[in-house]
C-alpha positions in Angstrom: -31.6 -25.8 -2.8 -31.9 -24.7 0.9 -29.7 -22.7 3.0 -30.3 -22.2 6.8 -28.2 -20.1 9.1 -27.8 -21.3 12.3 -26.0 -18.9 14.9 -23.1 -20.4 16.8 -21.7 -17.3 18.7 -21.7 -13.6 19.4 -20.3 -13.0 15.7 -20.4 -16.5 14.0 -22.7 -18.4 12.4 -23.1 -21.7 10.3 -25.0 -21.7 7.1 -26.2 -25.2 6.1 -26.8 -25.7 2.5 -29.0 -28.6 1.2 -29.1 -29.4 -2.7 -31.2 -32.2 -4.1 -30.8 -33.9 -7.5 -33.4 -31.3 -9.0 -31.1 -28.5 -8.3 -27.6 -30.0 -10.0 -29.2 -32.6 -12.5 -30.1 -29.8 -15.1 -26.6 -28.7 -15.2 -24.8 -31.4 -15.1 -26.8 -33.0 -18.3 -26.1 -29.7 -20.1 -22.5 -30.0 -19.1 -22.1 -33.2 -20.7 -24.2 -32.9 -23.9 -21.4 -29.9 -24.3 -18.8 -32.8 -23.6 -19.9 -35.3 -26.0 -20.2 -32.7 -28.9 -16.4 -32.2 -28.3 -15.3 -35.4 -27.3 -13.0 -37.5 -29.9 -12.4 -41.0 -29.1 -11.1 -44.3 -31.0 -13.5 -45.8 -33.0 -16.3 -43.1 -32.6 -17.4 -40.4 -34.9 -17.3 -36.7 -33.4 -20.0 -36.2 -31.1 -21.0 -39.8 -31.5 -19.4 -41.1 -28.1 -22.1 -42.7 -26.0 -23.1 -40.6 -23.2 -22.3 -43.8 -20.8 -18.6 -43.3 -21.9 -18.6 -39.4 -21.3 -20.1 -40.2 -17.8 -17.8 -42.6 -16.8 -14.8 -40.4 -17.8 -16.2 -37.1 -16.7 -19.0 -37.6 -14.8 -17.9 -36.8 -11.5 -15.5 -34.0 -12.6 -18.9 -32.4 -14.1 -21.1 -33.1 -11.0 -18.3 -31.7 -8.5 -17.9 -28.7 -10.6 -21.9 -27.7 -11.0 -22.3 -28.3 -7.1 -19.6 -26.0 -6.4 -20.7 -23.3 -9.0 -24.7 -23.9 -7.4 -23.0 -22.9 -4.1 -20.9 -20.2 -4.9 -24.0 -18.5 -6.7 -26.4 -19.2 -4.2 -24.2 -18.1 -1.2 -23.5 -15.0 -2.5 -27.3 -14.3 -3.2 -28.0 -15.6 0.2 -25.7 -13.0 1.8 -26.6 -10.4 -0.3 -30.6 -10.8 0.2 -30.4 -11.2 3.9 -27.7 -8.3 4.1 -25.1 -10.3 6.1 -22.2 -8.2 6.2 -19.8 -11.0 6.7 -15.8 -10.8 7.2 -13.6 -12.6 5.1 -15.4 -15.3 3.5 -17.5 -18.6 4.3 -15.0 -21.4 5.1 -16.3 -24.7 4.7 -16.7 -27.2 7.3 -15.0 -30.0 6.2 -16.6 -32.5 8.4 -20.1 -31.6 7.2 -19.5 -33.5 3.8 -18.4 -37.0 5.5 -22.1 -38.2 4.2 -21.8 -37.1 0.6 -21.2 -39.9 -1.9 -20.3 -38.3 -5.3 -20.3 -42.0 -6.7 -23.8 -42.3 -6.1 -25.1 -38.6 -6.0 -28.4 -37.9 -4.3 -28.8 -35.0 -1.5 -26.0 -33.3 -0.8 -25.2 -31.4 2.5 -22.7 -28.8 3.3 -21.8 -26.3 6.0 -20.0 -22.9 5.7 -18.7 -20.9 9.1 -19.2 -17.5 8.5 -17.6 -14.5 10.6 -19.7 -11.6 10.9 -18.7 -7.9 11.1 -19.7 -6.4 14.3 -22.3 -3.8 14.7 -20.6 -0.6 14.6 -21.9 3.0 15.4 -20.2 6.3 15.2 -21.0 9.6 17.3 -19.0 12.6 15.3 -20.8 14.8 18.0 -18.9 13.5 20.8 -15.3 13.7 19.1 -13.2 16.6 20.3 -10.0 16.8 18.0 -8.2 20.2 17.7 -6.8 21.1 14.2 -2.9 21.7 14.3 -1.5 24.2 12.6 2.1 25.2 11.9 3.6 28.3 13.2 5.8 28.9 9.9 8.8 31.0 11.6 11.2 32.8 10.0 13.8 29.9 11.0 11.8 27.4 9.0 11.5 30.2 6.1 15.7 30.5 6.5 16.2 26.6 6.3 14.0 25.9 3.0 15.6 28.9 1.4 19.1 27.2 2.1 17.9 23.8 1.1 16.3 25.6 -2.5 20.1 27.2 -2.9 21.5 23.9 -2.2 19.0 22.0 -4.6 19.6 24.8 -7.5 23.3 25.0 -6.9 26.2 23.3 -8.7 28.8 20.5 -8.2 32.5 21.5 -8.3 35.4 19.7 -7.5 37.0 20.1 -4.2 40.8 19.8 -3.2 39.9 18.1 0.4 37.2 17.0 1.8 34.6 18.6 3.9 31.7 17.8 6.3 29.1 18.1 3.3 30.8 16.7 0.5 30.3 13.7 -1.6 33.1 11.3 -2.2 33.5 9.1 -5.0 36.3 6.1 -5.0 37.0 2.2 -4.8 36.0 0.3 -1.8 38.1 -2.5 -1.5 37.6 -5.5 0.8 40.5 -6.4 3.2 42.0 -9.4 5.1 42.1 -9.0 8.9 45.7 -8.3 8.7 44.7 -5.3 6.7 45.7 -6.6 3.2 43.6 -6.1 0.3 41.8 -9.6 -0.2 42.1 -11.4 -3.3 39.1 -12.1 -5.0 36.9 -9.7 -2.3 34.8 -7.6 -3.1 35.7 -4.4 -5.2 33.5 -1.9 -6.5 33.4 1.9 -6.9 30.9 3.8 -4.8 29.6 6.9 -3.5 29.9 8.3 0.1 27.9 11.6 1.2 29.4 12.7 4.2 26.7 14.8 5.4 24.4 11.6 5.7 26.8 9.7 7.8 25.5 8.9 11.2 28.9 7.4 12.5 30.7 10.4 13.5 34.0 8.9 13.9 33.5 7.6 10.7 32.7 11.3 9.4 35.9 12.5 10.9 38.0 9.8 9.3 36.7 10.9 5.6 37.2 14.8 6.4 40.0 16.7 5.2 41.3 13.9 2.8 42.6 14.4 -1.0 42.2 12.5 -4.2 44.1 9.2 -4.1 44.1 9.4 0.2 42.6 6.1 1.6 41.0 5.5 4.5 40.3 1.9 6.3 36.3 2.0 7.1 33.3 -0.4 8.5 31.3 -0.7 5.7 28.1 -1.0 8.0 29.0 2.6 9.3 28.9 4.2 5.4 25.5 2.6 4.7 22.0 3.0 5.9 21.3 -0.6 6.0 21.9 -3.8 4.5 19.9 -2.9 1.0 22.1 0.4 0.5 25.3 -1.1 2.0 24.4 -4.3 -1.1 24.1 -1.4 -3.9 27.3 0.3 -2.7 29.1 -2.9 -2.8 27.6 -4.5 -5.8 26.4 -7.4 -4.2 23.3 -9.2 -2.9 22.1 -8.2 0.3 22.3 -11.7 2.0 25.9 -11.0 1.5 26.3 -7.5 2.7 23.9 -8.6 5.9 27.0 -11.1 6.9 29.9 -9.0 6.0 32.5 -8.8 8.9 35.6 -7.5 6.7 37.0 -4.1 6.7 37.2 -2.1 3.6 39.8 0.4 2.2 38.2 3.4 0.4 40.2 5.2 -1.8 39.2 8.8 -2.9 38.8 9.2 -6.8 36.8 12.5 -6.6 35.6 15.0 -4.1 32.3 16.9 -5.2 31.1 19.7 -3.4 27.6 21.2 -3.7 28.2 25.2 -4.3 25.0 27.0 -3.3 23.3 29.3 -5.7 23.3 32.7 -5.4 20.2 34.8 -4.2 19.2 36.4 -7.2 16.8 36.8 -10.2 18.5 33.3 -12.0 17.2 31.4 -8.5 14.2 33.0 -8.5 12.8 32.0 -11.8 14.4 28.5 -11.7 12.0 28.0 -8.4 8.8 29.9 -9.7 9.2 30.8 -12.9 10.2 33.7 -15.1 9.3 36.9 -13.3 7.0 35.4 -10.7 9.4 37.0 -7.7 11.1 39.9 -8.2 12.9 40.1 -5.3 14.6 38.5 -2.1 11.5 39.9 0.3 9.1 38.4 -2.7 11.2 35.3 -3.0 10.9 34.6 1.2 7.1 35.2 1.1 6.6 32.8 -1.9 8.8 30.4 0.2 6.5 30.8 3.6 3.5 30.7 1.5 4.7 27.4 0.0 5.7 26.0 3.2 2.3 27.0 4.8 0.2 25.1 1.9 2.2 22.1 2.5 1.6 21.9 6.1 -1.9 22.8 5.9 -2.4 19.5 3.9 -0.2 17.5 6.4 -2.9 19.2 9.0 -5.6 17.9 7.4 -4.4 14.6 7.1 -3.5 14.5 10.9 -6.7 15.7 11.5 -8.9 13.2 9.5 -6.8 10.5 11.5 -6.8 11.7 14.9 -10.7 12.1 14.3 -11.0 8.3 13.0 -8.4 7.2 16.0 -11.1 9.0 18.3 -14.2 7.2 17.0 -12.3 4.1 16.7 -11.9 4.3 20.4 -15.2 5.1 20.8 -16.4 2.4 19.1 -14.8 -0.5 21.0 -15.1 -3.2 18.4 -15.2 -7.1 19.2 -14.5 -9.4 16.5 -14.7 -13.0 15.8 -11.1 -14.1 16.5 -11.0 -17.6 16.1 -12.6 -17.3 12.9 -10.5 -14.6 11.5 -7.2 -16.1 12.4 -8.4 -19.6 10.6 -10.0 -17.5 7.6 -6.1 -15.7 7.5 -4.2 -19.0 7.6 -6.3 -20.7 5.0 -6.7 -18.1 2.8 -2.9 -16.8 2.8 -1.2 -16.9 -0.6 2.1 -18.3 1.3 1.7 -21.3 3.8 1.3 -19.8 7.1 1.7 -21.5 10.9 -0.6 -20.8 13.5 2.5 -18.8 15.4 2.9 -16.5 12.3 -0.8 -16.0 12.4 -0.8 -15.1 16.4 2.5 -13.0 15.7 0.5 -10.7 13.1 -3.0 -10.7 13.8 -3.0 -8.0 16.6 -1.9 -5.5 13.9 -4.4 -7.1 11.2 -7.5 -6.7 13.6 -6.6 -3.2 14.3 -6.7 -2.3 10.8 -9.6 -4.4 10.2 -11.8 -2.2 13.1 -10.6 1.2 11.7 -11.5 0.0 8.2 -15.2 -0.7 9.9 -15.7 2.2 11.7 -14.5 4.2 8.0 -17.3 2.3 6.3 -19.5 3.0 8.7 -18.8 7.1 8.6 -19.0 6.5 4.8 -22.0 4.9 5.1 -24.2 7.0 7.7 -23.1 10.2 6.5 -23.3 9.4 2.6 -19.8 10.0 1.7 -19.1 7.6 -0.7 -17.6 8.3 -4.5 -20.5 8.6 -7.3 -20.1 7.7 -10.8 -19.9 11.2 -11.7 -17.3 11.9 -9.2 -15.1 9.3 -10.3 -15.3 10.3 -14.2 -14.5 14.0 -13.2 -11.6 12.7 -11.0 -10.2 10.5 -13.9 -10.2 13.5 -16.4 -8.9 15.9 -14.1 -5.9 13.4 -13.3 -5.1 12.6 -17.1 -5.5 16.7 -17.8 -2.9 17.1 -14.9 -0.4 14.9 -16.4 -0.4 16.2 -20.1 0.1 19.5 -18.4 3.1 18.3 -16.2 4.7 17.8 -19.2 3.7 21.2 -20.8 1.1 19.4 -23.0 -2.5 20.6 -23.4 -5.1 18.2 -22.2 -7.0 16.0 -24.8 -9.9 17.0 -26.4 -13.4 15.9 -25.0 -13.8 12.9 -26.6 -10.2 11.7 -26.3 -10.3 12.6 -22.8 -13.7 10.8 -22.2 -12.0 7.6 -23.7 -8.7 7.7 -21.5 -11.0 8.3 -18.5 -12.9 5.4 -19.6 -10.2 3.0 -19.8 -8.8 4.3 -16.6 -12.4 3.6 -14.8 -12.1 0.1 -16.4 -8.9 -0.6 -14.6 -9.9 -2.1 -11.3 -6.8 -1.4 -9.1 -7.0 2.4 -10.4 -10.7 2.6 -9.9 -9.9 1.5 -6.3 -7.5 4.3 -5.7 -9.6 6.9 -7.0 -12.5 5.9 -4.9 -10.6 6.0 -2.0 -8.7 9.5 -2.8 -12.4 11.3 -3.3 -13.8 9.2 -0.3 -10.4 10.7 2.1 -11.2 14.0 0.6 -15.2 13.8 1.7 -14.2 12.7 4.9 -11.9 15.7 5.7 -14.2 18.1 4.4 -17.1 16.5 6.4 -15.3 16.3 9.8 -14.2 20.0 9.4 -17.3 21.2 8.6 -19.5 19.1 11.4 -16.6 19.5 14.1 -15.5 23.2 13.4 -12.5 22.0 15.2 -10.6 24.7 16.8 -7.0 25.7 15.9 -3.7 24.8 17.7 -0.7 26.3 17.0 2.3 23.9 17.3 5.9 24.0 16.5 7.5 22.2 13.6 9.1 19.5 15.8 5.4 19.1 17.8 4.0 18.6 14.3 6.6 16.3 13.1 5.4 14.0 16.2 2.0 14.5 15.6 2.5 13.2 11.9 4.2 10.0 13.2 1.8 9.2 16.4 -1.6 10.4 15.5 
């Protein structure tokens, strides 16, 4: 078998593959002999069917399978040996097979189109990115304290609804004249007044008592069509097209009563006697917020560095090839218009991945086998401790880790986690970024846009 590479563009090439009978005949003959051993045909003893009949019945299929196997194996070896960094996978050029005669096999010729990854160089020393630090103010601490008091509070029945209450009731579909629709939707639903975005609807449901009835627009008491479908007990498509008004008949009014600021709350949040007074509690809350924001700061910083490197690289892609590859390998049939619509986002993500891969390669940040093993063991031990159980003994722990490492999806997740941690540490160490104190609102905006 011969494979020749022909450059067809800046980032495209064609591999021309030629097979002779010497390449495929041994494999075909071996497969036919196996077929003969297993063949059962009337008038012949098992394993004694004439080879001429075997060839007539399955010879062409065996030939096709063997040629495809040889091409697949040799293409992979060729790409690896020649260190060709391809995007997607080789795509066959169908017009190249027109001269092949499967009924009278001799030499076979094929051609495969390649999309090649662009050269990518990164220069971290030219990147200037600041490290955002949230100013955890007394106001932020107070807000978190109030949230904790509500989170660890208790639900009580209320006589009349207030702005943050939860209403349980029956939601009933109405006709255009306001009468109850016969055979219409009727379902028990919950409405949290605190989270209603429509002020008019919240006002209409405030100050009500059990057994009171309020006419509501169903789209105003739900977040989206899926939320509305769950509320009404119908499928999302039906919820999407609803135009009827609904009657909401209140059955219960529940009010969250915040927990008292006392030792019971301290113990429930942080464990028995970990905190002994309100000042210590607020200090612990602030410490927790700072830790949470620091982890988010690291993620924002890493994304900002990667974005700067992406902008610096200015990579080109073999767009025409990739669009064809997406269309031909998609699990669901795609039109040219659908490919075009989603291509810009796909290309941007691919460029970012190429930049990240280059950083990992250049600075030796790939996850190593022993790191993956340690990560798996640590993850398993953490899961046991989360449920108050001691971690498994060394032998059992190693067996459980081995099973995790044998799962391709879990292996990839572990590898990604380790690499992301290494990237963050490497960027902070090498760049020594200047810290920039930001407000909470500015930080939230950075998290959305970085």
